[in-house]
C-alpha positions as CSV (number, residue, x, y, z in Angstrom):
1,M,196.7,3.2,80.1
2,S,198.9,1.2,77.6
3,G,197.3,-3.1,77.0
4,P,194.7,-3.8,77.9
5,T,194.6,-7.4,79.5
6,P,191.2,-9.8,79.4
7,V,189.2,-10.3,82.4
8,D,187.2,-13.0,84.1
9,G,183.9,-11.3,82.8
10,P,182.4,-8.7,80.7
11,V,183.3,-4.7,82.2
12,D,180.0,-3.3,81.1
13,Q,178.2,-1.1,83.3
14,A,179.9,2.0,84.5
15,P,179.9,1.8,88.1
16,D,178.9,4.3,90.7
17,V,182.2,3.7,92.2
18,V,185.5,1.4,92.3
19,C,187.3,0.7,94.6
20,L,191.1,-0.6,93.6
21,G,194.0,-2.6,95.5
22,E,194.2,-6.1,96.9
23,S,192.1,-8.3,99.3
24,M,193.8,-11.3,101.2
25,V,192.4,-14.4,103.4
26,T,193.1,-13.2,106.7
27,F,192.8,-15.5,109.4
28,L,192.0,-13.9,112.4
29,P,192.6,-15.4,116.6
30,S,190.5,-17.2,118.8
31,R,191.2,-15.7,121.5
32,P,193.4,-12.4,122.8
33,G,197.1,-12.5,123.2
34,R,200.6,-12.9,121.3
35,L,200.8,-14.9,117.7
36,A,202.8,-17.8,119.3
37,D,199.9,-19.0,122.1
38,V,197.0,-18.3,120.0
39,P,196.1,-21.8,119.6
40,A,193.9,-21.7,116.7
41,F,192.6,-19.0,114.0
42,T,188.9,-18.6,112.1
43,R,189.4,-17.4,108.1
44,A,187.8,-14.5,107.4
45,I,188.4,-11.9,104.0
46,G,191.0,-8.7,104.1
47,G,191.5,-5.4,102.7
48,A,191.0,-2.6,103.3
49,E,189.5,-1.9,99.6
50,S,187.5,-4.6,99.8
51,N,186.3,-3.5,102.7
52,V,185.0,-0.3,101.6
53,A,183.3,-1.9,98.3
54,C,181.7,-4.2,100.2
55,A,180.2,-1.4,102.6
56,L,179.6,0.3,99.5
57,A,177.1,-2.2,98.1
58,A,175.7,-3.1,101.4
59,A,174.2,1.0,101.7
60,G,172.6,-0.5,97.9
61,H,175.2,1.2,96.0
62,H,176.6,-0.2,92.5
63,V,180.3,-1.1,93.7
64,R,182.7,-2.3,91.3
65,W,185.6,-4.0,93.0
66,V,189.1,-4.4,90.7
67,G,192.5,-6.9,92.2
68,R,194.1,-9.5,91.0
69,V,194.0,-12.8,93.1
70,G,195.4,-16.5,92.4
71,R,193.6,-18.9,90.5
72,D,193.6,-21.2,94.0
73,G,190.9,-22.0,96.3
74,F,191.6,-18.8,98.3
75,G,191.6,-16.4,95.4
76,D,188.1,-18.2,94.2
77,H,187.2,-17.9,98.4
78,L,187.4,-13.9,97.7
79,V,185.9,-13.3,94.8
80,S,182.5,-15.7,95.8
81,V,182.0,-13.2,99.2
82,I,183.3,-10.5,98.1
83,G,180.8,-11.1,95.0
84,G,178.5,-12.3,97.9
85,H,178.5,-8.4,99.3
86,G,176.7,-7.5,96.2
87,V,179.6,-5.8,94.9
88,D,180.5,-5.9,90.6
89,V,183.7,-8.7,90.3
90,T,184.0,-9.0,87.5
91,A,187.0,-7.2,86.8
92,V,188.8,-8.8,89.0
93,G,192.4,-10.6,87.6
94,R,193.5,-14.1,87.9
95,D,196.5,-15.2,88.2
96,P,197.9,-18.7,87.2
97,H,201.2,-18.0,88.4
98,R,201.1,-16.1,91.9
99,P,199.2,-17.0,95.1
100,T,196.4,-14.9,96.2
101,G,198.1,-13.1,99.5
102,V,197.4,-13.7,103.3
103,Y,198.2,-12.6,106.7
104,F,197.7,-13.8,110.0
105,R,197.2,-10.9,112.5
106,T,196.4,-10.5,116.3
107,D,193.0,-8.4,117.7
108,Q,194.4,-5.9,118.9
109,D,194.5,-2.2,118.2
110,R,197.1,-1.3,115.0
111,A,198.6,1.9,116.9
112,T,199.2,-0.4,119.9
113,D,203.1,-2.0,120.3
114,A,201.6,-5.4,121.2
115,H,199.4,-5.5,117.5
116,E,201.5,-8.0,115.4
117,V,200.5,-8.8,111.4
118,V,202.0,-11.9,109.2
119,Y,202.2,-11.3,106.0
120,Y,202.4,-13.7,103.3
121,R,201.7,-11.7,100.5
122,A,205.2,-11.0,98.7
123,G,205.2,-12.2,94.9
124,S,201.2,-12.6,95.6
125,A,199.0,-12.4,92.4
126,A,197.6,-8.2,93.8
127,S,201.4,-6.9,94.0
128,A,201.2,-7.8,89.7
129,M,199.4,-5.2,89.1
130,S,200.6,-2.4,87.2
131,P,199.8,-0.1,84.2
132,S,199.2,-3.4,82.0
133,T,197.2,-6.0,83.7
134,V,194.4,-3.9,85.1
135,P,192.4,-2.3,82.1
136,Y,191.2,1.4,82.3
137,A,188.1,0.8,81.2
138,S,187.9,-1.2,84.1
139,V,187.5,2.0,86.2
140,A,186.3,4.6,83.4
141,G,183.1,5.7,83.8
142,A,182.5,5.4,87.2
143,R,181.4,8.9,89.3
144,I,184.4,8.0,92.8
145,L,187.8,5.8,92.4
146,H,188.6,4.9,95.6
147,V,192.4,3.9,96.3
148,T,195.1,3.7,99.5
149,G,198.5,4.2,100.0
150,I,198.3,0.0,101.0
151,T,199.0,0.0,97.1
152,A,201.7,2.1,96.2
153,A,203.9,-0.2,98.7
154,L,203.4,-3.9,96.9
155,S,205.5,-3.5,94.1
156,A,207.1,-0.9,91.9
157,D,203.9,-1.9,89.7
158,C,201.7,-1.2,91.6
159,L,203.1,2.1,92.9
160,A,202.9,3.0,88.9
161,L,199.3,1.8,88.6
162,M,198.9,4.3,91.0
163,R,200.3,7.3,89.9
164,E,198.9,6.5,87.0
165,L,195.3,6.4,87.7
166,T,195.9,9.6,90.3
167,A,197.9,11.6,88.0
168,P,195.2,14.1,85.8
169,R,193.6,13.1,82.9
170,P,190.2,13.9,80.9
171,G,187.0,12.3,82.2
172,R,189.1,10.6,85.4
173,P,187.3,9.8,88.3
174,L,187.1,11.7,91.1
175,V,189.6,9.9,93.1
176,S,189.2,8.8,96.9
177,F,192.9,8.6,98.4
178,D,192.7,6.5,102.0
179,V,196.7,7.4,103.1
180,N,196.3,3.9,105.2
181,H,199.5,4.1,106.2
182,R,201.0,0.3,107.1
183,A,205.1,0.7,108.0
184,G,206.1,-3.6,107.6
185,L,205.0,-2.8,104.2
186,W,207.7,0.0,103.7
187,R,211.4,-1.6,103.7
188,D,213.2,1.6,102.3
189,G,211.9,4.8,103.8
190,S,210.3,6.3,100.9
191,A,206.3,6.3,102.2
192,A,206.6,9.7,103.4
193,D,207.3,11.4,100.3
194,V,205.5,8.6,98.0
195,L,201.7,8.9,100.4
196,L,202.5,12.3,99.7
197,G,202.5,12.5,96.0
198,L,199.7,9.8,95.4
199,A,197.2,12.6,97.9
200,R,198.0,15.6,96.2
201,G,196.4,14.1,93.2
202,A,193.1,13.2,94.8
203,D,190.4,15.1,95.1
204,V,188.4,13.9,98.4
205,V,191.8,12.2,101.1
206,F,190.8,10.4,104.7
207,V,193.9,11.0,106.8
208,G,194.2,9.4,110.4
209,A,195.9,12.7,112.7
210,D,197.9,10.0,114.2
211,E,199.1,8.9,110.8
212,A,199.9,11.8,109.8
213,E,201.9,12.9,112.3
214,R,204.1,9.5,112.7
215,L,204.6,9.9,108.5
216,W,205.2,13.8,108.3
217,G,205.6,15.1,111.2
218,T,202.4,17.3,111.3
219,A,200.7,18.3,114.5
220,G,196.9,18.6,114.2
221,P,194.2,19.2,111.3
222,A,195.3,22.8,110.5
223,A,198.7,21.5,109.9
224,I,198.0,19.0,107.8
225,R,195.6,21.0,105.5
226,S,198.3,23.4,105.3
227,L,200.4,20.1,104.0
228,L,197.9,19.4,102.1
229,P,196.2,22.4,99.8
230,E,195.6,20.6,96.6
231,P,192.7,17.4,97.7
232,S,189.1,19.6,97.5
233,V,188.2,17.6,100.4
234,L,190.5,16.5,102.6
235,V,188.9,14.6,105.9
236,V,190.9,14.0,109.1
237,K,190.5,11.6,111.7
238,R,191.0,11.9,115.4
239,G,190.2,8.8,116.8
240,G,187.2,8.4,118.9
241,E,187.5,12.6,119.4
242,D,186.0,13.5,115.8
243,A,186.6,13.8,112.5
244,V,187.7,17.9,110.4
245,A,186.8,18.3,106.8
246,F,188.6,21.5,104.9
247,E,186.7,22.1,101.6
248,H,186.9,24.3,98.7
249,R,185.1,24.3,95.1
250,A,187.9,24.3,93.2
251,A,187.3,21.9,90.3
252,P,188.4,18.1,90.7
253,R,191.8,18.2,88.6
254,G,190.6,16.2,85.4
255,G,187.4,14.9,87.1
256,P,183.5,14.8,87.3
257,A,183.6,18.8,88.2
258,S,186.5,20.1,85.1
259,G,184.4,20.4,82.8
260,S,184.8,16.7,81.2
261,A,182.5,14.9,79.1
262,Q,181.6,13.0,82.6
263,A,180.8,16.8,83.7
264,S,179.0,17.9,81.0
265,G,176.6,14.6,80.9
266,S,178.1,12.9,77.6
267,A,178.8,9.3,77.4
268,P,181.7,8.3,77.7
269,R,182.9,6.8,74.5
270,G,181.9,3.0,74.1
271,G,179.9,3.2,77.6
272,P,176.0,4.1,79.4
273,A,175.6,7.9,79.4
274,P,177.1,8.1,83.2
275,A,175.1,8.9,86.5
276,A,174.9,12.7,88.0
277,P,179.2,14.1,89.0
278,V,180.1,14.3,92.4
279,D,180.9,17.0,93.4
280,P,183.2,16.8,96.5
281,A,182.4,20.2,98.0
282,A,178.7,20.6,97.0
283,P,176.9,21.9,99.7
284,A,174.2,20.6,102.1
285,A,171.4,19.4,100.5
286,P,167.9,19.9,102.3
287,A,167.3,16.2,102.5
288,A,170.3,16.3,105.3
289,P,168.6,18.6,108.0
290,V,171.1,18.3,110.0
291,A,172.7,21.7,112.4
292,S,176.2,22.4,111.9
293,V,178.6,20.7,114.0
294,A,181.2,23.8,113.7
295,S,181.5,25.4,110.7
296,V,184.3,28.2,110.0
297,A,185.2,29.3,107.0
298,P,189.5,30.8,106.8
299,G,191.0,31.5,103.2
300,R,189.1,29.6,100.5
301,D,188.4,26.5,103.4
302,T,185.1,25.7,104.7
303,V,186.2,23.7,107.7
304,T,183.6,21.5,109.8
305,R,184.1,19.7,112.5
306,A,181.5,16.9,113.7
307,P,182.5,14.7,117.2
308,A,183.1,10.7,117.4
309,P,179.8,8.9,119.5
310,R,180.6,6.9,122.5
311,V,181.4,3.4,121.4
312,D,181.8,0.1,123.1
313,L,184.7,-1.1,121.4
314,V,185.1,-4.9,120.3
315,S,187.5,-4.6,117.9
316,P,189.5,-1.4,116.5
317,V,190.0,-3.5,112.9
318,G,188.5,-1.7,109.8
319,A,186.9,1.3,111.1
320,G,188.6,3.8,108.8
321,D,188.0,2.2,105.9
322,A,183.9,2.1,107.1
323,F,184.5,5.8,107.8
324,A,185.6,6.6,104.7
325,A,182.9,4.5,103.0
326,G,180.5,5.8,105.4
327,F,181.2,9.8,104.0
328,L,181.4,8.3,100.2
329,S,178.2,7.1,100.5
330,A,176.4,10.3,101.5
331,A,178.5,11.8,99.4
332,L,177.3,9.6,96.6
333,R,173.8,10.9,98.4
334,G,174.2,14.8,97.6
335,L,174.7,15.1,101.7
336,G,175.9,17.8,104.0
337,T,179.6,17.8,104.6
338,V,178.4,17.4,108.5
339,A,176.5,14.6,106.6
340,R,178.6,12.8,105.2
341,L,180.9,13.0,108.1
342,R,178.5,11.4,110.6
343,H,177.6,8.9,108.5
344,G,181.5,8.0,109.2
345,H,181.0,8.2,112.5
346,L,178.0,5.2,112.0
347,A,179.9,3.2,109.9
348,A,183.2,2.5,111.9
349,A,181.0,2.1,114.7
350,A,179.3,-0.9,113.3
351,V,183.0,-2.4,112.5
352,L,184.4,-1.4,116.1
353,T,180.9,-3.2,117.5
354,V,182.2,-6.6,115.9
355,P,185.0,-9.1,115.3
356,G,186.7,-8.7,112.5
357,D,187.4,-5.9,110.0
358,F,183.8,-5.7,107.9
359,A,180.0,-5.1,109.5
360,A,177.0,-4.2,107.2
361,P,176.3,-0.5,107.6
362,P,172.8,0.5,110.0
363,R,170.4,0.6,107.7
364,R,170.0,3.8,105.2
365,G,167.1,4.8,107.1
366,H,167.9,3.9,110.7
367,A,171.0,5.4,109.9
368,D,169.8,9.2,108.7
369,R,167.4,9.1,111.8
370,L,170.4,9.1,114.0
371,V,172.7,12.2,111.4
372,A,169.4,14.0,111.2
373,L,169.6,14.2,115.7
374,D,170.1,18.0,116.8
375,D,174.1,19.2,118.4
376,A,172.9,18.1,121.9
377,A,171.3,14.6,121.1
378,W,174.1,13.5,118.4
379,G,176.3,13.7,121.5
380,T,174.8,11.9,123.5
381,L,175.3,8.5,121.4
382,H,176.4,5.7,123.1
383,L,176.8,2.6,120.8
384,G,177.3,-0.8,121.6
385,P,177.1,-4.6,120.2
386,G,174.2,-4.9,118.0
387,W,172.6,-1.8,117.8
388,T,172.8,-1.5,114.1
389,G,168.8,-3.3,114.4
390,E,166.8,-1.5,114.0
391,D,164.9,-2.9,117.4
392,Q,168.2,-2.2,119.3
393,E,167.5,1.0,121.5
394,V,170.6,3.4,121.4
395,R,171.8,4.4,124.9
396,T,171.8,7.9,125.6
397,P,173.5,8.8,129.2
């Protein structure tokens, strides 16, 4: 990348995960209904990538959020809150000329016609992220770089940055990409081609079956895999039904398993020796004694399915971000595919059973005990508000 730009604070310790993207101040409605009818709103924070960062930090990982905010009160609030979750915010840029983005939303599911969201993010500080304003040093050395398709829609400069970050290069972190299609951000009809191209450059891809059908006209996990054969791991989420992971053992392009400096164990120039690389298609570790839910091997792929537990829904927003965080956390711990998918489901269930976009994941021991259930017991899980507490009983029929 060209032209490193100074950031507010040192960037000297390589994190487990870097999450890069826009975070905004969000205003949540005081009651259900149309925005025109909601009398008051509560301030919170919102941003797919910072949600993932906060959840991973809560799970005990060293995480850095990379973004840009204005030199304004909302920017101060975002940096303070995200940093308060244990996330490294030293690489957050502060823009003296552009504001921090804000948005208002209703509490209906994004997939319904009743959902409304109004963004005030045009010309935001984050929209000025580019290869020249985000130094590559802020992501170099990480084991995983997590990004989403939202960033690509913010501006031409943001798209250029995303293309640089997902391009093959020696020592590139393993790239995790959540498609995260937001139709309202794409005005020119380019979403399908742009998001497909970025997904094909990533090592781990998360996509909802419904959004893949809207974007690319695909129908079902196998069709999505046919469209996206390149990623080492493709996770297709099917709402409250299940999640399906497709894996092959090809080395990530330019990533930790490809013979780069990071793979060989040598330190990146100017940085500490990295932690052990993440192999996105590694076999199950002995520490994850769970039964395989469903596993077949057509061609070079292994296909694993994990049903979602039953959840008493409070709010649907943020579940996809939480799923990605749960899956990546389990991957960092070396757990197998079934465990990764189940941890994703549990992290999503933590968010689904609270208001707002974010919820701390269940404690590791609590989640591990649930993940280790046999198939029959897992199939009886019924998670409601408060289930993440160690003293809360998890219901079964």
